[in-house]
N, C-alpha and C positions, 0 to 999 in steps of 0.2 A: 503493500500501500505505500499510494509516491503524495506524503504532505506539506506541506505548504506552509510556513508558518506568517498571522501577520500581527507586528507587536510592539507600539513605540516607544519598549521602554528597554534595554537592552538588558541587564537581568535578568527579563526575565524573559524574552526570548528564548537567552540560554536556560533559566531551567524548562521550557518549554520543549526546546532539543535536550534538553537531561533526560526529560519526561519519556519523550518518544520516541529517545533511545531504546528505553527498557519495554516498546511496546511490539513480540517478535512480529517483525515480515512488517513493520516502521519504518521507513527511511527517510527522513526529510530533502525536498529538492527545493527550498529554499527560501528567504525570509526577503519580508521588508518591515516597512517603519510608519510608509506611509497611505493612502488611501491610493494616488495614481499609478506609485510606482506598482501596488499588492499588485492589483489589478494586470499590470502591462506585463509582469513577470510573477503572475499565474497564465498569464494566455501563450506565453512564454512555454510553461514550463511543465504542464498540461498537468496536477497534480488530478489524486480519487478524491485527496481530501483536504480541508481547506481551515487551519484552528485560528480566531479571529478577533480580536481585539475592538473594542465601540472605538475606544478614546484612541484617535492616532495624534501623527505631526501636523500630517496637512490631511484633512478632508476626513472621513470617519465609517466606523465599518460600517454601515448600513449602509455608505456609499458604492463598502465593496461587495457588499450579499449580493445587491440590486446590479450587481454589472455582472458578476459573476450568474448569479440562476439567472441572465436574459444573454446572456453567451455561450457557458456553458451547464441547464442545470442538471447535467449527472454526477455535477460534484455535489460533493455534501461539506457541506459549515455548522463549525461545530463553532459556537461566540462563545469564547472568557469574558468576561468586561469586572471589574467591582462593584457596577453598578447593576446588578445584580435585582432591580427592582422591574413588579409586573407589567407596568409600560412596559420595556426593551423588552422586557419574554415578549410581550406579543408583538408587538413589530417584526422584531427578530421570527421571532416561527411563520408571523401571514408573511415574511418575507424570502421565503425558505431555509430556512435553518431548518438543520438535524435536532440538535443537541443547541444550550444552553445556562455554562455555568461557570458559577462563582469562584472570580481567582482565590481568594482571602479564604475557602470552606471548600471548595469542587475537586481538586487537582484530581483527589485518587478518583470520581462517579464522573470527566473524563478519559482518562489514563482505559478508563472500563469497559468503558464505548463506544474508544479506538480500539482500544486492543476483542471485541468481540467483533467490531467492525471483520476487524484480519478474520476471524475465524469462521 
């Protein structure tokens, strides 16, 4: 399973990359910190999965999610955010996110979701 990471904080990108390395069969095929950079790189990398933060340096995760689902609806998107409120969850789900996780408390659930997708 090819995974692309979109996260503006370098430390969290590293943490997410380490989490992905612990999922058998998952390989990270790219990373981005901003929305436009992510959209372009995701088109080139053609991942199976995108792990997506909502708050980015430039633009936001909803912009990326819309673009992904419009151009490549088969890509599964898992949102990770510090702003895991119901309104953001509803918007992400409506836009096609497969999962929505709180960065501060649900990293293990994200790992489980990715591992079950590989299986």
